[in-house]
Structures are given as C-alpha cells and as structure tokens.
C-alpha beads as a LAMMPS data file, in Angstrom:
LAMMPS data file: protein, C-alpha beads

73 atoms
72 bonds

1 atom types
1 bond types

-500.0 500.0 xlo xhi
-500.0 500.0 ylo yhi
-500.0 500.0 zlo zhi

Masses

1 110.0

Atoms # bond

1 1 1 -413.726 350.335 477.100
2 1 1 -411.912 350.236 480.446
3 1 1 -408.131 350.607 480.361
4 1 1 -407.400 347.362 482.230
5 1 1 -409.789 345.398 480.028
6 1 1 -408.286 346.847 476.844
7 1 1 -404.692 346.104 477.869
8 1 1 -405.633 342.567 478.841
9 1 1 -407.659 341.906 475.670
10 1 1 -404.780 343.169 473.513
11 1 1 -402.526 340.783 475.471
12 1 1 -400.127 343.394 476.779
13 1 1 -400.699 341.765 480.175
14 1 1 -401.354 338.134 481.044
15 1 1 -404.389 338.860 483.217
16 1 1 -406.786 341.696 483.868
17 1 1 -405.603 341.863 487.473
18 1 1 -401.991 342.447 486.368
19 1 1 -403.168 345.135 483.935
20 1 1 -405.120 346.778 486.757
21 1 1 -402.068 346.742 489.041
22 1 1 -399.942 348.301 486.284
23 1 1 -402.453 351.146 485.980
24 1 1 -402.500 351.700 489.747
25 1 1 -398.691 351.770 489.955
26 1 1 -398.416 354.472 487.271
27 1 1 -396.939 352.321 484.492
28 1 1 -399.776 353.166 482.097
29 1 1 -400.157 356.764 480.941
30 1 1 -402.292 358.761 478.541
31 1 1 -400.812 362.081 477.433
32 1 1 -398.185 361.783 480.179
33 1 1 -400.709 361.354 482.994
34 1 1 -401.118 358.167 485.021
35 1 1 -404.555 356.596 484.724
36 1 1 -406.851 354.476 486.859
37 1 1 -407.869 350.984 485.655
38 1 1 -411.449 352.201 485.151
39 1 1 -410.446 355.020 482.757
40 1 1 -412.459 354.835 479.559
41 1 1 -410.285 354.430 476.460
42 1 1 -411.476 355.809 473.142
43 1 1 -410.328 355.539 469.532
44 1 1 -407.399 357.894 468.948
45 1 1 -406.036 357.755 472.510
46 1 1 -402.247 357.486 472.770
47 1 1 -401.204 355.115 475.531
48 1 1 -397.703 354.702 476.971
49 1 1 -396.961 351.328 478.552
50 1 1 -393.862 350.870 480.712
51 1 1 -393.425 347.130 481.175
52 1 1 -390.136 345.640 482.407
53 1 1 -388.378 348.958 481.709
54 1 1 -389.448 348.768 478.056
55 1 1 -391.546 351.726 476.921
56 1 1 -394.233 351.019 474.324
57 1 1 -396.338 353.783 472.800
58 1 1 -399.563 352.706 471.136
59 1 1 -402.393 354.557 469.465
60 1 1 -405.872 353.035 469.637
61 1 1 -407.136 352.669 466.076
62 1 1 -410.005 350.297 466.804
63 1 1 -411.510 348.854 469.967
64 1 1 -411.764 345.068 470.219
65 1 1 -415.158 343.428 470.441
66 1 1 -416.264 342.310 473.875
67 1 1 -417.218 338.650 473.369
68 1 1 -416.753 337.674 476.999
69 1 1 -420.488 337.875 477.747
70 1 1 -421.776 335.537 475.042
71 1 1 -424.870 333.546 475.830
72 1 1 -424.051 329.875 475.464
73 1 1 -427.055 327.646 474.954

Bonds

1 1 1 2
2 1 2 3
3 1 3 4
4 1 4 5
5 1 5 6
6 1 6 7
7 1 7 8
8 1 8 9
9 1 9 10
10 1 10 11
11 1 11 12
12 1 12 13
13 1 13 14
14 1 14 15
15 1 15 16
16 1 16 17
17 1 17 18
18 1 18 19
19 1 19 20
20 1 20 21
21 1 21 22
22 1 22 23
23 1 23 24
24 1 24 25
25 1 25 26
26 1 26 27
27 1 27 28
28 1 28 29
29 1 29 30
30 1 30 31
31 1 31 32
32 1 32 33
33 1 33 34
34 1 34 35
35 1 35 36
36 1 36 37
37 1 37 38
38 1 38 39
39 1 39 40
40 1 40 41
41 1 41 42
42 1 42 43
43 1 43 44
44 1 44 45
45 1 45 46
46 1 46 47
47 1 47 48
48 1 48 49
49 1 49 50
50 1 50 51
51 1 51 52
52 1 52 53
53 1 53 54
54 1 54 55
55 1 55 56
56 1 56 57
57 1 57 58
58 1 58 59
59 1 59 60
60 1 60 61
61 1 61 62
62 1 62 63
63 1 63 64
64 1 64 65
65 1 65 66
66 1 66 67
67 1 67 68
68 1 68 69
69 1 69 70
70 1 70 71
71 1 71 72
72 1 72 73
C-alpha cells in the first residue's frame, strides 16, 4: 500500500494530499530515511511521523482494507 494512502486511511492526516506533502517535505521516514508518497509500505515497517513537532513512531502490524473502489449498484 502506498505511504500517502496508508497515512490518510489511518487518519494521521486529514487528506491524502496533505499526507503526500508531508512525505515530500521529509516529515515521514522509514528507518531514518525520508520517503516518497508512492513508497510501498509492508507489514513490519517502522514509520516515524513528525507532525506539528510531535514525533510518532508506529509499526505496521496489519494493512487496512482498500474499500474505496467498491462497485455500487
């Protein structure tokens, strides 16, 4: 799952665009390295989020389901 989509779906950011901008500005890191919004996130990845000068470290235990593309009849 893409980094920006994961951070948005977990509600760390209000929109996917804001999550994407945070990735581009270097506020999101995996193993101390800044990532691009398109970086694939896997189970077990340790993500550091610097939002409003508050550092949050999370470990991905499970990926959320992607229900955004449901077929509505």
